[in-house]
C-alpha positions in Angstrom: 14.4 -12.4 -12.4 13.0 -10.8 -9.2 13.6 -12.8 -6.0 10.7 -12.5 -3.6 11.0 -13.2 0.2 10.4 -16.7 1.1 7.0 -15.9 2.7 5.6 -14.7 -0.4 6.6 -17.9 -2.0 5.2 -19.8 0.7 1.7 -17.8 0.4 1.9 -18.6 -3.5 2.3 -22.3 -3.2 -0.6 -22.4 -0.4 -2.9 -20.3 -2.8 -2.0 -22.2 -5.8 -2.9 -25.4 -4.3 -6.5 -24.4 -3.6 -7.3 -24.4 -7.0 -9.7 -21.3 -7.2 -6.9 -18.7 -6.8 -5.8 -18.1 -10.3 -3.3 -15.3 -10.1 -0.9 -13.8 -7.4 0.7 -10.5 -8.0 3.2 -8.3 -6.1 2.8 -4.5 -5.8 4.0 -2.0 -3.0 7.6 -1.5 -2.3 8.7 -5.0 -3.4 7.5 -4.2 -6.9 9.1 -0.7 -7.0 12.4 -2.0 -5.7 12.3 -0.2 -2.3 11.7 -3.3 -0.3 13.7 -3.3 3.1 13.4 -6.5 5.0 11.9 -6.1 8.4 10.8 -2.7 7.7 8.6 -2.8 4.5 5.2 -4.5 4.5 4.6 -7.0 1.5 1.5 -5.9 -0.7 0.1 -8.6 -2.8 -3.0 -9.0 -5.0 -4.7 -12.1 -5.7 -7.3 -13.0 -8.3 -10.1 -15.5 -7.5 -12.2 -17.6 -9.7 -15.6 -16.4 -8.3 -16.8 -14.6 -5.2 -14.5 -14.8 -2.1 -17.6 -16.2 0.1 -17.4 -17.0 3.8 -16.0 -20.4 3.5 -13.3 -19.1 1.3 -12.5 -16.3 3.6 -12.1 -18.8 6.5 -9.7 -21.0 4.4 -7.8 -17.7 3.5 -7.6 -16.6 7.1 -6.3 -19.9 8.4 -3.4 -20.0 5.7 -2.4 -16.5 6.7 -2.5 -17.2 10.3 -0.2 -20.3 9.8 2.3 -17.8 7.9 2.2 -15.3 10.6 3.0 -17.6 13.3 5.3 -20.0 11.4 7.7 -17.6 9.7 8.1 -14.7 12.1 7.7 -12.4 9.1 4.2 -13.3 7.8 2.8 -10.5 10.0 3.9 -8.1 7.4 2.3 -9.8 4.5 -1.0 -8.2 3.2 -3.1 -9.5 0.3 -6.3 -8.4 -1.4 -8.3 -11.1 -2.7 -10.2 -10.1 -5.7 -13.1 -11.9 -7.7 -11.8 -11.7 -11.3 -15.2 -10.6 -12.5 -14.9 -7.5 -10.3 -11.3 -6.3 -11.4 -12.5 -3.4 -13.3 -14.9 -2.1 -10.4 -12.7 0.4 -8.5 -15.4 0.9 -5.9 -16.1 -2.6 -4.8 -14.6 -3.9 -1.6 -12.6 -7.0 -1.2 -11.4 -9.2 1.4 -8.1 -8.1 2.4 -5.6 -9.7 4.8 -3.6 -7.1 6.6 -1.6 -7.0 9.8 -3.4 -10.0 11.3 -6.8 -9.8 10.3 -9.3 -10.0 7.5 -11.0 -6.7 6.5 -12.7 -5.4 3.5 -11.1 -2.8 1.3 -11.1 -1.3 -2.2 -8.2 -2.1 -4.6 -6.9 1.4 -4.6 -6.0 3.0 -7.8 -2.4 3.7 -6.4 -2.1 -0.2 -6.0 -3.5 -0.7 -9.4 -0.9 1.9 -10.9 1.9 0.0 -9.0 0.8 -3.2 -10.5 0.9 -2.1 -14.1 3.9 0.0 -13.9 6.1 -1.9 -11.5 4.2 -5.1 -10.6 5.1 -8.8 -11.3 3.5 -12.1 -11.1 4.3 -15.0 -8.4 2.0 -17.1 -10.6 -0.5 -16.8 -13.1 -0.6 -13.9 -15.5 1.3 -10.6 -15.4 -0.3 -7.7 -13.9 -0.4 -5.9 -17.4 -2.2 -8.9 -19.0 -5.1 -8.3 -16.3 -5.2 -4.6 -15.5 -5.7 -1.6 -18.0 -2.4 0.6 -18.5 -2.6 3.7 -16.6 -1.5 7.2 -18.2 0.2 9.9 -16.4 -3.2 11.6 -16.0 -4.6 8.3 -14.4 -1.8 8.5 -11.8 -2.7 12.1 -11.1 -6.3 10.9 -10.6 -5.3 8.3 -8.3 -3.0 10.5 -6.1 -6.2 13.1 -6.1 -8.4 10.3 -4.9 -6.0 9.3 -2.1 -5.6 13.0 -0.8 -9.3 13.9 -1.0 -10.5 10.5 0.3 -8.8 9.1 3.4 -6.2 11.8 3.9 -9.0 14.5 3.9 -10.8 12.5 6.5 -7.5 12.1 8.6 -6.7 15.9 8.1 -9.9 16.8 10.1 -8.8 14.8 13.1 -5.6 16.3 14.4 -5.6 13.7 17.4 -4.9 10.9 15.0 -1.6 12.4 14.2 -0.3 11.8 17.7 0.2 8.3 16.7 3.7 8.1 15.3 2.9 5.7 12.8 0.2 8.1 11.3 2.7 10.9 11.3 5.3 9.0 9.5 2.8 7.6 6.9 1.3 11.1 6.5 4.5 12.7 5.8 5.5 10.2 3.2 2.1 10.0 1.6 1.8 13.9 1.3 5.3 13.9 -0.5 4.1 11.0 -2.8 0.8 12.7 -3.6 2.2 16.0 -4.4 4.8 14.3 -6.7 2.1 12.3 -8.4 -0.2 15.3 -9.0 2.6 17.3 -10.5 4.2 14.8 -12.7 1.9 11.7 -13.1 4.6 9.5 -11.7 4.9 7.2 -8.7 7.3 8.0 -6.0 8.7 5.1 -3.5 8.7 5.8 0.1 12.4 6.3 0.3 12.5 8.9 -2.3 9.1 10.4 -0.7 10.9 10.8 2.6 13.8 12.9 1.0 11.1 15.3 -0.4 9.0 15.4 2.8 7.6 18.9 3.8 9.6 18.7 7.1 12.7 20.1 8.9 16.0 18.3 8.1 16.2 16.7 11.7 12.8 14.9 11.1 13.7 13.9 7.4 17.0 12.4 8.8 14.9 10.5 11.5 12.4 9.3 9.0 15.1 8.0 7.0 16.6 6.2 9.8 13.5 4.4 10.6 13.0 3.7 6.9 16.3 1.8 7.2 15.4 -0.1 10.2 17.3 1.9 12.8 15.9 3.1 16.1 15.3 6.8 15.8 12.5 8.3 17.8 11.2 11.7 17.1 9.5 14.1 19.5 6.0 13.2 19.5 3.9 16.5 19.6 6.1 18.7 17.3 6.2 15.6 14.8 2.4 15.2 15.0 2.0 19.1 14.5 4.3 19.0 11.3 2.7 15.9 9.6 -0.9 17.3 10.4 -0.1 20.8 9.1 1.4 19.3 6.0 -1.6 16.9 5.4 -4.0 20.1 5.7 -2.0 22.1 3.2 -1.5 19.3 0.8 -5.2 18.1 1.0 -6.4 21.5 0.4 -4.4 22.0 -2.5 -5.8 18.7 -3.8 -9.4 19.8 -3.0 -8.8 23.1 -4.9 -8.3 21.1 -8.2 -11.7 19.7 -7.9 -13.4 23.1 -8.1 
């Protein structure tokens, strides 16, 4: 039996009490066994009985604000709220609580893959009873969509990579994308860091940060390494589309 952090259980109790949230499921590093307290984000998916209208969004935002301020760890908790009737639509955007605000995003193919390959339920149904199974080719398609979507956009904007968070995320995401394209499998963030296309000194610093240790990297060299890696990886993915 998987033990979830207390803040996840607290959210589950609040959502279950609403009566219109039917299922709460775990994806991301917590599902894949790569969760590191105080480092990893918590990625959840909730299914809702009917549209998440303005009133429901206000209720959900209030619940998340309470958790963010009351536990000290809630700020790392994100959740996508999906109308159960729209589960199969991969392009529709859903209300999503992330890093202190409610935005609208799709439920990505990678998250769907994490759910059916590794996810579990806090309450309600198992992810495998809701989402269709994903073959290795489906995983490849999911990785291709990520690389040729957001990351292609980011690769055209070199100034973004001066943000250390983007540089770190890019290096791990490129490694994960390459692995999925080649093998049709998901790679955890820790495994991805070990396979990053970066010098040994930077990989060691990435691993240290992943473990919650204080380790800074030179900003401009790191940005250049990450940006170039993204440009190469995205270009290879785009070649597969032709």
